[in-house]
PyMOL CGO cylinders between C-alpha atoms (Angstrom):
from pymol import cmd
from pymol.cgo import CYLINDER

trace = [
    CYLINDER, 46.61, -0.09, -1.13, 43.63, 1.93, 0.08, 0.3, 1, 1, 1, 1, 1, 1,
    CYLINDER, 43.63, 1.93, 0.08, 41.62, 1.02, 3.12, 0.3, 1, 1, 1, 1, 1, 1,
    CYLINDER, 41.62, 1.02, 3.12, 37.84, 0.98, 2.91, 0.3, 1, 1, 1, 1, 1, 1,
    CYLINDER, 37.84, 0.98, 2.91, 35.93, 1.52, 6.11, 0.3, 1, 1, 1, 1, 1, 1,
    CYLINDER, 35.93, 1.52, 6.11, 32.70, -0.38, 6.54, 0.3, 1, 1, 1, 1, 1, 1,
    CYLINDER, 32.70, -0.38, 6.54, 29.82, 0.55, 8.79, 0.3, 1, 1, 1, 1, 1, 1,
    CYLINDER, 29.82, 0.55, 8.79, 26.85, -1.52, 9.88, 0.3, 1, 1, 1, 1, 1, 1,
    CYLINDER, 26.85, -1.52, 9.88, 23.25, -0.62, 9.16, 0.3, 1, 1, 1, 1, 1, 1,
    CYLINDER, 23.25, -0.62, 9.16, 21.43, -0.09, 12.46, 0.3, 1, 1, 1, 1, 1, 1,
    CYLINDER, 21.43, -0.09, 12.46, 18.34, -1.99, 11.22, 0.3, 1, 1, 1, 1, 1, 1,
    CYLINDER, 18.34, -1.99, 11.22, 19.49, -5.00, 9.17, 0.3, 1, 1, 1, 1, 1, 1,
    CYLINDER, 19.49, -5.00, 9.17, 23.06, -5.19, 10.56, 0.3, 1, 1, 1, 1, 1, 1,
    CYLINDER, 23.06, -5.19, 10.56, 24.60, -5.63, 7.09, 0.3, 1, 1, 1, 1, 1, 1,
    CYLINDER, 24.60, -5.63, 7.09, 27.93, -4.01, 6.28, 0.3, 1, 1, 1, 1, 1, 1,
    CYLINDER, 27.93, -4.01, 6.28, 28.09, -1.00, 3.94, 0.3, 1, 1, 1, 1, 1, 1,
    CYLINDER, 28.09, -1.00, 3.94, 30.65, 1.59, 2.98, 0.3, 1, 1, 1, 1, 1, 1,
    CYLINDER, 30.65, 1.59, 2.98, 30.13, 4.93, 4.68, 0.3, 1, 1, 1, 1, 1, 1,
    CYLINDER, 30.13, 4.93, 4.68, 28.55, 6.69, 1.70, 0.3, 1, 1, 1, 1, 1, 1,
    CYLINDER, 28.55, 6.69, 1.70, 25.82, 4.01, 1.37, 0.3, 1, 1, 1, 1, 1, 1,
    CYLINDER, 25.82, 4.01, 1.37, 24.32, 4.85, 4.76, 0.3, 1, 1, 1, 1, 1, 1,
    CYLINDER, 24.32, 4.85, 4.76, 22.29, 7.94, 5.66, 0.3, 1, 1, 1, 1, 1, 1,
    CYLINDER, 22.29, 7.94, 5.66, 22.88, 10.20, 8.67, 0.3, 1, 1, 1, 1, 1, 1,
    CYLINDER, 22.88, 10.20, 8.67, 21.07, 7.76, 10.98, 0.3, 1, 1, 1, 1, 1, 1,
    CYLINDER, 21.07, 7.76, 10.98, 23.34, 4.89, 9.85, 0.3, 1, 1, 1, 1, 1, 1,
    CYLINDER, 23.34, 4.89, 9.85, 20.48, 3.16, 7.98, 0.3, 1, 1, 1, 1, 1, 1,
    CYLINDER, 20.48, 3.16, 7.98, 20.86, 1.62, 4.52, 0.3, 1, 1, 1, 1, 1, 1,
    CYLINDER, 20.86, 1.62, 4.52, 18.65, 2.59, 1.58, 0.3, 1, 1, 1, 1, 1, 1,
    CYLINDER, 18.65, 2.59, 1.58, 16.63, -0.66, 1.65, 0.3, 1, 1, 1, 1, 1, 1,
    CYLINDER, 16.63, -0.66, 1.65, 15.80, -0.26, 5.35, 0.3, 1, 1, 1, 1, 1, 1,
    CYLINDER, 15.80, -0.26, 5.35, 14.92, 3.39, 4.80, 0.3, 1, 1, 1, 1, 1, 1,
    CYLINDER, 14.92, 3.39, 4.80, 12.45, 2.41, 2.05, 0.3, 1, 1, 1, 1, 1, 1,
    CYLINDER, 12.45, 2.41, 2.05, 10.84, -0.18, 4.35, 0.3, 1, 1, 1, 1, 1, 1,
    CYLINDER, 10.84, -0.18, 4.35, 10.54, 2.41, 7.09, 0.3, 1, 1, 1, 1, 1, 1,
    CYLINDER, 10.54, 2.41, 7.09, 8.90, 4.89, 4.69, 0.3, 1, 1, 1, 1, 1, 1,
    CYLINDER, 8.90, 4.89, 4.69, 6.43, 2.24, 3.52, 0.3, 1, 1, 1, 1, 1, 1,
    CYLINDER, 6.43, 2.24, 3.52, 5.49, 1.48, 7.13, 0.3, 1, 1, 1, 1, 1, 1,
    CYLINDER, 5.49, 1.48, 7.13, 4.91, 5.18, 7.80, 0.3, 1, 1, 1, 1, 1, 1,
    CYLINDER, 4.91, 5.18, 7.80, 2.66, 5.41, 4.73, 0.3, 1, 1, 1, 1, 1, 1,
    CYLINDER, 2.66, 5.41, 4.73, 0.73, 2.30, 5.80, 0.3, 1, 1, 1, 1, 1, 1,
    CYLINDER, 0.73, 2.30, 5.80, 0.16, 3.69, 9.31, 0.3, 1, 1, 1, 1, 1, 1,
    CYLINDER, 0.16, 3.69, 9.31, -2.27, 6.26, 7.98, 0.3, 1, 1, 1, 1, 1, 1,
    CYLINDER, -2.27, 6.26, 7.98, -4.68, 3.40, 7.14, 0.3, 1, 1, 1, 1, 1, 1,
    CYLINDER, -4.68, 3.40, 7.14, -4.65, 1.57, 10.48, 0.3, 1, 1, 1, 1, 1, 1,
    CYLINDER, -4.65, 1.57, 10.48, -7.77, 0.84, 12.46, 0.3, 1, 1, 1, 1, 1, 1,
    CYLINDER, -7.77, 0.84, 12.46, -11.00, -1.09, 11.98, 0.3, 1, 1, 1, 1, 1, 1,
    CYLINDER, -11.00, -1.09, 11.98, -12.59, 1.41, 9.63, 0.3, 1, 1, 1, 1, 1, 1,
    CYLINDER, -12.59, 1.41, 9.63, -13.51, -0.66, 6.57, 0.3, 1, 1, 1, 1, 1, 1,
    CYLINDER, -13.51, -0.66, 6.57, -13.12, 2.31, 4.21, 0.3, 1, 1, 1, 1, 1, 1,
    CYLINDER, -13.12, 2.31, 4.21, -9.52, 2.80, 5.25, 0.3, 1, 1, 1, 1, 1, 1,
    CYLINDER, -9.52, 2.80, 5.25, -8.84, -0.94, 5.07, 0.3, 1, 1, 1, 1, 1, 1,
    CYLINDER, -8.84, -0.94, 5.07, -10.21, -1.09, 1.53, 0.3, 1, 1, 1, 1, 1, 1,
    CYLINDER, -10.21, -1.09, 1.53, -8.23, 1.99, 0.46, 0.3, 1, 1, 1, 1, 1, 1,
    CYLINDER, -8.23, 1.99, 0.46, -5.05, 0.50, 1.90, 0.3, 1, 1, 1, 1, 1, 1,
    CYLINDER, -5.05, 0.50, 1.90, -5.62, -2.83, 0.13, 0.3, 1, 1, 1, 1, 1, 1,
    CYLINDER, -5.62, -2.83, 0.13, -6.32, -1.17, -3.22, 0.3, 1, 1, 1, 1, 1, 1,
    CYLINDER, -6.32, -1.17, -3.22, -3.26, 1.08, -2.83, 0.3, 1, 1, 1, 1, 1, 1,
    CYLINDER, -3.26, 1.08, -2.83, -1.02, -1.95, -2.29, 0.3, 1, 1, 1, 1, 1, 1,
    CYLINDER, -1.02, -1.95, -2.29, -2.63, -4.23, -4.89, 0.3, 1, 1, 1, 1, 1, 1,
    CYLINDER, -2.63, -4.23, -4.89, -3.62, -1.84, -7.65, 0.3, 1, 1, 1, 1, 1, 1,
    CYLINDER, -3.62, -1.84, -7.65, -6.96, -2.23, -9.45, 0.3, 1, 1, 1, 1, 1, 1,
    CYLINDER, -6.96, -2.23, -9.45, -9.19, -4.59, -7.46, 0.3, 1, 1, 1, 1, 1, 1,
    CYLINDER, -9.19, -4.59, -7.46, -12.63, -6.09, -8.10, 0.3, 1, 1, 1, 1, 1, 1,
    CYLINDER, -12.63, -6.09, -8.10, -15.65, -6.00, -5.81, 0.3, 1, 1, 1, 1, 1, 1,
    CYLINDER, -15.65, -6.00, -5.81, -15.55, -9.79, -5.58, 0.3, 1, 1, 1, 1, 1, 1,
    CYLINDER, -15.55, -9.79, -5.58, -11.94, -9.80, -4.36, 0.3, 1, 1, 1, 1, 1, 1,
    CYLINDER, -11.94, -9.80, -4.36, -12.63, -7.14, -1.73, 0.3, 1, 1, 1, 1, 1, 1,
    CYLINDER, -12.63, -7.14, -1.73, -15.83, -8.84, -0.53, 0.3, 1, 1, 1, 1, 1, 1,
    CYLINDER, -15.83, -8.84, -0.53, -13.95, -12.13, -0.22, 0.3, 1, 1, 1, 1, 1, 1,
    CYLINDER, -13.95, -12.13, -0.22, -11.04, -10.52, 1.65, 0.3, 1, 1, 1, 1, 1, 1,
    CYLINDER, -11.04, -10.52, 1.65, -13.25, -8.67, 4.16, 0.3, 1, 1, 1, 1, 1, 1,
    CYLINDER, -13.25, -8.67, 4.16, -16.09, -11.24, 4.46, 0.3, 1, 1, 1, 1, 1, 1,
    CYLINDER, -16.09, -11.24, 4.46, -15.53, -11.54, 8.21, 0.3, 1, 1, 1, 1, 1, 1,
    CYLINDER, -15.53, -11.54, 8.21, -16.13, -7.80, 8.65, 0.3, 1, 1, 1, 1, 1, 1,
    CYLINDER, -16.13, -7.80, 8.65, -18.83, -6.89, 6.10, 0.3, 1, 1, 1, 1, 1, 1,
    CYLINDER, -18.83, -6.89, 6.10, -21.20, -8.45, 3.57, 0.3, 1, 1, 1, 1, 1, 1,
    CYLINDER, -21.20, -8.45, 3.57, -20.79, -8.04, -0.18, 0.3, 1, 1, 1, 1, 1, 1,
    CYLINDER, -20.79, -8.04, -0.18, -23.61, -5.45, -0.23, 0.3, 1, 1, 1, 1, 1, 1,
    CYLINDER, -23.61, -5.45, -0.23, -21.89, -3.40, 2.48, 0.3, 1, 1, 1, 1, 1, 1,
    CYLINDER, -21.89, -3.40, 2.48, -18.64, -3.63, 0.53, 0.3, 1, 1, 1, 1, 1, 1,
    CYLINDER, -18.64, -3.63, 0.53, -20.45, -2.35, -2.58, 0.3, 1, 1, 1, 1, 1, 1,
    CYLINDER, -20.45, -2.35, -2.58, -21.93, 0.56, -0.59, 0.3, 1, 1, 1, 1, 1, 1,
    CYLINDER, -21.93, 0.56, -0.59, -18.49, 1.40, 0.83, 0.3, 1, 1, 1, 1, 1, 1,
    CYLINDER, -18.49, 1.40, 0.83, -16.95, 1.39, -2.66, 0.3, 1, 1, 1, 1, 1, 1,
    CYLINDER, -16.95, 1.39, -2.66, -19.77, 3.63, -3.94, 0.3, 1, 1, 1, 1, 1, 1,
    CYLINDER, -19.77, 3.63, -3.94, -19.16, 6.04, -1.04, 0.3, 1, 1, 1, 1, 1, 1,
    CYLINDER, -19.16, 6.04, -1.04, -15.43, 6.16, -1.78, 0.3, 1, 1, 1, 1, 1, 1,
    CYLINDER, -15.43, 6.16, -1.78, -16.18, 6.75, -5.46, 0.3, 1, 1, 1, 1, 1, 1,
    CYLINDER, -16.18, 6.75, -5.46, -18.50, 9.66, -4.58, 0.3, 1, 1, 1, 1, 1, 1,
    CYLINDER, -18.50, 9.66, -4.58, -15.81, 11.12, -2.30, 0.3, 1, 1, 1, 1, 1, 1,
    CYLINDER, -15.81, 11.12, -2.30, -13.42, 11.10, -5.26, 0.3, 1, 1, 1, 1, 1, 1,
    CYLINDER, -13.42, 11.10, -5.26, -10.93, 8.64, -3.78, 0.3, 1, 1, 1, 1, 1, 1,
    CYLINDER, -10.93, 8.64, -3.78, -11.65, 5.74, -6.16, 0.3, 1, 1, 1, 1, 1, 1,
    CYLINDER, -11.65, 5.74, -6.16, -12.56, 5.36, -9.80, 0.3, 1, 1, 1, 1, 1, 1,
    CYLINDER, -12.56, 5.36, -9.80, -14.53, 2.44, -11.25, 0.3, 1, 1, 1, 1, 1, 1,
    CYLINDER, -14.53, 2.44, -11.25, -13.47, 1.17, -14.67, 0.3, 1, 1, 1, 1, 1, 1,
    CYLINDER, -13.47, 1.17, -14.67, -14.04, -1.89, -16.83, 0.3, 1, 1, 1, 1, 1, 1,
    CYLINDER, -14.04, -1.89, -16.83, -11.51, -4.67, -16.31, 0.3, 1, 1, 1, 1, 1, 1,
    CYLINDER, -11.51, -4.67, -16.31, -8.91, -5.06, -19.04, 0.3, 1, 1, 1, 1, 1, 1,
    CYLINDER, -8.91, -5.06, -19.04, -8.93, -8.86, -18.69, 0.3, 1, 1, 1, 1, 1, 1,
    CYLINDER, -8.93, -8.86, -18.69, -12.58, -9.66, -18.01, 0.3, 1, 1, 1, 1, 1, 1,
    CYLINDER, -12.58, -9.66, -18.01, -14.94, -7.62, -20.16, 0.3, 1, 1, 1, 1, 1, 1,
    CYLINDER, -14.94, -7.62, -20.16, -18.19, -6.76, -18.40, 0.3, 1, 1, 1, 1, 1, 1,
    CYLINDER, -18.19, -6.76, -18.40, -16.52, -6.85, -14.97, 0.3, 1, 1, 1, 1, 1, 1,
    CYLINDER, -16.52, -6.85, -14.97, -15.45, -3.73, -13.13, 0.3, 1, 1, 1, 1, 1, 1,
    CYLINDER, -15.45, -3.73, -13.13, -12.46, -2.93, -10.95, 0.3, 1, 1, 1, 1, 1, 1,
    CYLINDER, -12.46, -2.93, -10.95, -11.75, -0.09, -8.55, 0.3, 1, 1, 1, 1, 1, 1,
    CYLINDER, -11.75, -0.09, -8.55, -8.50, 1.83, -8.35, 0.3, 1, 1, 1, 1, 1, 1,
    CYLINDER, -8.50, 1.83, -8.35, -7.22, 4.84, -6.45, 0.3, 1, 1, 1, 1, 1, 1,
    CYLINDER, -7.22, 4.84, -6.45, -7.33, 8.15, -8.29, 0.3, 1, 1, 1, 1, 1, 1,
    CYLINDER, -7.33, 8.15, -8.29, -3.75, 9.31, -8.80, 0.3, 1, 1, 1, 1, 1, 1,
    CYLINDER, -3.75, 9.31, -8.80, -3.12, 12.85, -7.62, 0.3, 1, 1, 1, 1, 1, 1,
    CYLINDER, -3.12, 12.85, -7.62, -1.02, 15.19, -9.65, 0.3, 1, 1, 1, 1, 1, 1,
]
cmd.load_cgo(trace, "trace")
């Protein structure tokens, strides 16, 4: 009978076999969460442009109405439209017609590569 040694993940405290943990004794799921947090940190702050970019990156294609509703405490719908136009001019977003609602437009992040 072979003995299996189990180690605990330093983050979630679940038990794993030794080969399922990385060098820092963190499981794959916790490592992914940590990486996502690091990626999200680049969009912190009160800058509305960065907030909108972060929201669109997490949610995918998003309409002006949804963004204006989400950030109504910070900016008006017109300011949201201006911000989206600025981001589109900077080449960070692309505006396209919605697949579900014809005549409506959504914004999505331009994929690099």
